C-alpha positions as CSV (number, residue, x, y, z in Angstrom):
1,X,86.5,110.6,110.2
2,X,90.0,111.8,109.3
3,X,92.2,110.1,106.6
4,X,95.8,110.0,107.8
5,X,97.6,109.3,104.5
6,X,101.2,109.2,105.7
7,X,103.4,108.4,102.6
8,X,106.7,107.2,104.0
9,X,109.7,105.6,102.3
10,X,108.4,103.4,99.5
11,X,107.4,104.4,96.0
12,X,106.9,101.2,93.9
13,X,103.2,100.7,93.4
14,X,101.5,97.8,95.1
15,X,104.2,97.1,97.7
16,X,102.7,96.0,101.0
17,X,104.8,96.7,104.0
18,X,104.8,96.4,107.8
19,X,106.8,99.4,109.2
20,X,108.1,100.1,112.7
21,X,108.0,103.4,114.5
22,X,111.1,105.7,114.4
23,X,114.0,104.2,116.4
24,X,117.7,104.5,116.9
25,X,120.3,102.5,114.9
26,X,121.0,100.2,117.8
27,X,117.3,99.6,118.4
28,X,116.8,98.8,114.7
29,X,119.5,96.2,114.7
30,X,118.0,94.5,117.8
31,X,114.5,94.7,116.4
32,X,115.5,93.2,113.1
33,X,117.0,90.2,114.9
34,X,113.8,89.8,117.0
35,X,111.6,89.9,113.9
36,X,113.8,87.4,112.1
37,X,113.4,85.0,115.0
38,X,109.6,85.5,115.1
39,X,109.2,85.1,111.3
40,X,111.7,82.3,111.0
41,X,110.8,79.9,108.1
42,X,108.9,82.5,106.1
43,X,111.3,82.6,103.1
44,X,109.3,85.2,101.1
45,X,109.5,87.8,103.8
46,X,112.3,90.4,103.6
47,X,113.4,92.4,106.6
48,X,115.3,95.7,105.9
49,X,116.2,98.9,107.6
50,X,115.3,102.4,106.3
51,X,117.4,105.4,107.4
52,X,116.4,109.1,107.1
53,X,117.6,112.4,108.5
54,X,115.4,114.6,110.7
55,X,116.5,118.2,111.2
56,X,117.5,118.8,114.8
57,X,117.3,115.1,115.7
58,X,119.8,113.4,113.5
59,X,119.4,110.1,111.7
60,X,116.4,107.9,112.6
61,X,115.7,104.4,111.5
62,X,112.7,102.2,110.7
63,X,112.6,98.4,110.3
64,X,110.6,97.5,107.2
65,X,109.1,94.0,106.5
66,X,108.3,93.4,102.9
67,X,107.3,90.5,100.6
68,X,103.6,90.3,101.4
69,X,101.1,89.4,98.6
70,X,98.0,90.7,100.4
71,X,97.1,93.2,103.1
72,X,95.6,90.3,105.0
73,X,99.0,88.6,105.3
74,X,100.6,91.9,106.4
75,X,97.9,92.4,109.0
76,X,98.5,88.9,110.3
77,X,102.2,89.7,110.5
78,X,101.5,92.9,112.4
79,X,99.4,91.0,114.9
80,X,102.2,88.4,115.4
81,X,104.6,91.2,116.5
82,X,103.0,91.5,119.9
83,X,104.1,94.4,122.0
84,X,105.9,96.1,119.1
85,X,104.6,99.2,117.4
86,X,104.1,98.6,113.6
87,X,101.8,100.0,111.0
88,X,100.7,98.3,107.7
89,X,101.3,100.3,104.5
90,X,100.0,99.9,100.9
91,X,102.4,101.7,98.6
92,X,103.6,103.9,101.5
93,X,100.1,104.8,102.6
94,X,99.0,103.8,106.1
95,X,96.3,101.1,105.9
96,X,93.2,101.0,108.2
97,X,93.2,104.5,109.6
98,X,90.5,107.1,110.1
99,X,89.5,109.3,107.1
100,X,90.9,112.6,105.7
101,X,93.9,114.9,104.6
102,X,96.2,118.0,104.6
103,X,99.0,121.1,103.1
104,X,102.1,124.4,103.5
105,X,103.6,126.2,100.5
106,X,103.2,129.3,98.4
107,X,100.2,128.9,96.1
108,X,100.9,129.0,92.3
109,X,97.6,130.8,91.7
110,X,95.4,133.1,93.9
111,X,92.5,131.6,95.8
112,X,89.2,132.1,94.0
113,X,86.9,134.7,95.6
114,X,83.9,133.4,97.5
115,X,81.6,135.1,95.0
116,X,82.8,132.8,92.2
117,X,81.6,129.7,94.0
118,X,78.1,128.5,93.2
119,X,76.8,126.5,96.2
120,X,73.5,125.2,97.4
121,X,72.3,126.0,100.9
122,X,72.3,122.8,102.9
123,X,69.5,122.7,105.4
124,X,70.9,120.1,107.7
125,X,74.0,122.0,108.7
126,X,74.3,123.7,112.1
127,X,71.1,124.3,114.0
128,X,72.4,127.6,115.3
129,X,72.6,129.9,112.2
130,X,72.7,133.1,114.3
131,X,74.8,135.8,112.6
132,X,77.8,136.9,114.5
133,X,77.9,140.5,113.3
134,X,77.6,141.7,116.9
135,X,80.3,139.3,118.2
136,X,84.0,139.7,117.8
137,X,84.5,135.9,117.3
138,X,82.0,133.5,115.8
139,X,80.9,130.3,117.4
140,X,82.0,127.0,116.1
141,X,78.6,126.3,114.5
142,X,78.9,129.7,112.6
143,X,82.2,128.6,111.1
144,X,81.0,125.1,110.2
145,X,77.9,126.5,108.5
146,X,79.8,128.8,106.2
147,X,82.7,126.4,105.7
148,X,80.2,123.7,104.7
149,X,78.8,126.0,102.0
150,X,82.2,126.7,100.7
151,X,83.1,123.0,100.4
152,X,80.0,121.9,98.6
153,X,81.4,119.4,96.0
154,X,79.9,117.1,93.5
155,X,81.2,113.6,94.1
156,X,78.9,111.7,91.7
157,X,81.2,111.5,88.7
158,X,82.1,108.0,87.5
159,X,85.2,109.0,85.5
160,X,88.2,111.1,86.2
161,X,91.7,112.0,85.2
162,X,94.0,112.9,88.1
163,X,97.7,113.7,87.8
164,X,99.8,114.6,90.8
165,X,103.4,114.7,92.2
166,X,104.3,113.3,95.5
167,X,107.5,114.5,97.3
168,X,109.1,112.9,100.4
169,X,111.8,115.4,101.4
170,X,113.3,113.1,104.1
171,X,113.7,110.2,101.7
172,X,114.6,112.3,98.7
173,X,111.8,110.7,96.6
174,X,109.9,112.5,93.9
175,X,107.2,110.5,92.1
176,X,104.7,111.4,89.4
177,X,101.3,109.7,89.3
178,X,98.7,109.6,86.5
179,X,95.4,108.1,87.6
180,X,92.5,107.3,85.2
181,X,89.0,106.0,86.0
182,X,86.2,105.1,83.7
183,X,83.2,103.4,85.4
184,X,84.7,100.4,87.2
185,X,88.0,100.4,85.2
186,X,91.0,102.1,86.6
187,X,94.6,102.7,85.5
188,X,97.7,104.1,87.4
189,X,101.0,105.1,85.7
190,X,103.8,105.8,88.1
191,X,107.0,107.5,87.0
192,X,110.0,107.7,89.4
193,X,111.5,111.2,88.9
194,X,113.9,110.7,91.8
195,X,114.5,108.1,94.4
196,X,114.1,104.3,94.6
197,X,111.5,102.2,93.0
198,X,110.5,101.3,89.4
199,X,108.2,102.9,86.8
200,X,105.0,100.9,86.5
201,X,101.6,100.7,84.9
202,X,98.7,99.0,86.9
203,X,95.4,98.4,85.2
204,X,92.0,97.1,86.4
205,X,89.8,96.5,83.4
206,X,86.0,96.4,83.5
207,X,86.1,92.6,83.5
208,X,88.8,90.0,84.1
209,X,92.1,90.0,85.9
210,X,94.0,93.1,86.7
211,X,97.7,93.5,85.7
212,X,100.8,95.4,86.4
213,X,103.7,96.1,83.9
214,X,107.2,97.3,84.6
215,X,110.2,97.6,82.2
216,X,111.1,94.0,83.1
217,X,107.8,92.1,83.1
218,X,104.0,92.0,83.1
219,X,102.1,90.0,85.7
220,X,98.5,89.4,86.5
221,X,97.0,90.6,89.8
222,X,93.9,89.8,91.9
223,X,91.1,92.2,90.7
224,X,89.6,92.8,94.1
225,X,92.9,93.7,95.8
226,X,94.0,95.8,92.9
227,X,90.8,97.8,93.1
228,X,91.5,98.5,96.8
229,X,95.0,99.7,96.0
230,X,94.1,101.8,92.9
231,X,91.3,103.6,94.8
232,X,93.9,105.0,97.1
233,X,95.2,107.1,94.2
234,X,91.8,108.7,93.3
235,X,91.2,112.4,93.9
236,X,88.5,111.5,96.4
237,X,91.1,109.7,98.5
238,X,94.1,111.9,98.1
239,X,92.0,115.0,98.7
240,X,89.6,113.3,101.0
241,X,89.5,115.9,103.8
242,X,88.1,118.8,101.7
243,X,86.3,116.4,99.4
244,X,84.2,114.9,102.3
245,X,84.2,117.8,104.7
246,X,80.6,119.0,104.0
247,X,79.2,115.6,104.9
248,X,81.6,114.7,107.7
249,X,81.1,117.9,109.6
250,X,77.5,116.9,110.3
251,X,78.2,113.2,111.2
252,X,81.7,113.0,112.5
253,X,82.1,113.6,116.3
254,X,85.7,114.6,115.7
255,X,84.7,117.8,114.0
256,X,81.9,118.4,116.5
257,X,84.4,118.3,119.3
258,X,86.1,121.5,117.9
259,X,84.2,123.9,120.0
260,X,86.7,126.5,121.0
261,X,87.2,129.4,118.4
262,X,90.2,131.7,118.3
263,X,91.1,134.6,116.0
264,X,94.2,133.6,114.0
265,X,94.5,136.7,111.9
266,X,93.4,135.7,108.4
267,X,91.8,132.4,109.7
268,X,89.5,131.3,112.4
269,X,91.1,128.5,114.5
270,X,88.9,125.9,116.1
271,X,90.3,123.7,118.9
272,X,89.1,120.7,120.8
273,X,89.5,120.1,124.5
274,X,91.5,116.9,124.1
275,X,95.0,115.7,123.3
276,X,94.3,112.9,120.8
277,X,92.5,112.6,117.5
278,X,91.5,115.8,115.6
279,X,92.6,118.6,118.0
280,X,92.7,121.7,115.7
281,X,91.5,123.1,112.4
282,X,91.4,126.5,110.8
283,X,89.4,128.2,108.1
284,X,90.1,131.2,105.9
285,X,88.0,134.2,106.9
286,X,87.5,135.5,103.4
287,X,86.5,132.2,101.7
288,X,85.7,129.9,104.6
289,X,87.8,127.2,103.0
290,X,89.8,124.8,105.2
291,X,93.3,125.9,105.9
292,X,94.7,123.2,108.1
293,X,94.0,120.4,110.6
294,X,96.1,118.9,113.4
295,X,95.9,115.3,114.4
296,X,97.6,113.8,117.5
297,X,98.1,110.2,118.6
298,X,98.9,111.5,122.1
299,X,102.7,111.3,121.5
300,X,103.2,113.6,118.5
301,X,101.2,115.8,116.2
302,X,100.7,115.6,112.4
303,X,99.7,118.9,110.7
304,X,97.9,118.8,107.3
305,X,97.9,122.1,105.4
306,X,95.8,122.9,102.3
307,X,96.6,125.7,99.8
308,X,96.2,126.8,96.2
309,X,92.5,126.2,96.0
310,X,91.2,126.1,92.4
311,X,87.8,125.6,90.8
312,X,87.4,122.1,89.1
313,X,84.7,122.1,86.5
314,X,81.7,120.0,87.5
315,X,83.2,119.3,91.0
316,X,83.9,122.5,93.0
317,X,86.8,124.2,94.8
318,X,89.7,122.0,95.9
319,X,93.3,122.5,97.1
320,X,96.0,121.7,94.6
321,X,98.9,121.8,97.1
322,X,99.0,119.7,100.3
323,X,101.7,119.4,102.8
324,X,102.1,117.2,105.9
325,X,104.2,118.2,108.9
326,X,105.3,115.7,111.5
327,X,106.2,117.6,114.7
328,X,106.8,120.7,112.5
329,X,109.1,118.9,110.1
330,X,107.7,118.5,106.6
331,X,107.3,114.8,105.8
332,X,105.3,114.9,102.5
333,X,104.1,117.2,99.8
334,X,101.5,116.6,97.2
335,X,101.0,118.9,94.2
336,X,98.1,118.3,91.8
337,X,99.0,118.9,88.2
338,X,95.6,118.1,86.6
339,X,92.2,117.0,87.8
340,X,89.1,116.9,85.6
341,X,86.0,114.9,85.3
342,X,86.4,112.6,82.2
343,X,83.5,111.1,80.4
344,X,85.2,110.1,77.2
345,X,88.3,108.2,78.2
346,X,89.4,105.8,75.5
347,X,88.8,102.1,76.3
348,X,92.3,101.5,75.0
349,X,93.8,102.9,78.2
350,X,92.6,99.8,80.0
351,X,93.7,97.2,77.4
352,X,96.6,94.9,78.2
353,X,98.5,95.8,75.0
354,X,98.1,99.6,75.4
355,X,101.4,101.3,76.2
356,X,99.9,104.8,76.3
């Protein structure tokens, strides 16, 4: 499965939204009126319009519905808007989508050489392990076999410290995230470097209610729903494509449909004979690490590029720069500042009175 984490216009943690597709200003005005009529009487619901500039296309608009207290309410609202194209977002991340991720930028450090990676040979990989020394281009199974070895990662850790920046060029937003996990306890600190939204700290303790604090107030939150939201900011979710590639390549039909191999210079490009879903991926020839994937909904293409691979102690090799392109226009960039397996995080991080 492929995670399509499309981080759009919102940056305040925990906001649950229903968002329209990109439309014109005239269409947004009419759509806002239509929605107001459909949702008449729901006083807690807020309807607003988001404008952003797309190079070569001018200004585009999205109608945004806010004020939901749970994703269930948002999904019900989405269903009520029959015949209209909307998605549900949790803190800007598309909810209920397949499973995986992305990248395009100059790396800050060189990619580790393949010899530095310690991996275990996984027996259940491709059945056809024939060497391709006598062929100019490998078969898809050849590429997957070596790529799976390069992406062997340990995902058993119960604690982590994960800091990353998220930049939305079209919206002008730049947000810094600090995520901590210790057993079942989690904490997320969000700092708005640029753009709208408020700084916040959200904590799920081992036991009891979760809570969120801003400069203005502290409120309790439902523990189950907060757990779902906080897990979106873990390394295994933000970096989910490379994190889960070695497992998914064996079980996910999307990967198995990439049967056509082309020489892309420094990369091997694999393509599927279809126009929707996962349609393309590439892997570096020298390291076999994933370079990019392309996903299509039939109308437009999202490209996810992965760069600046680094070794994470007790985990493996992961990209520290990820970029997402929507029809060749960059829509999001993620830069990892720090990722490490943490076994000795202080319990005070998850206490209500801790200000960090």
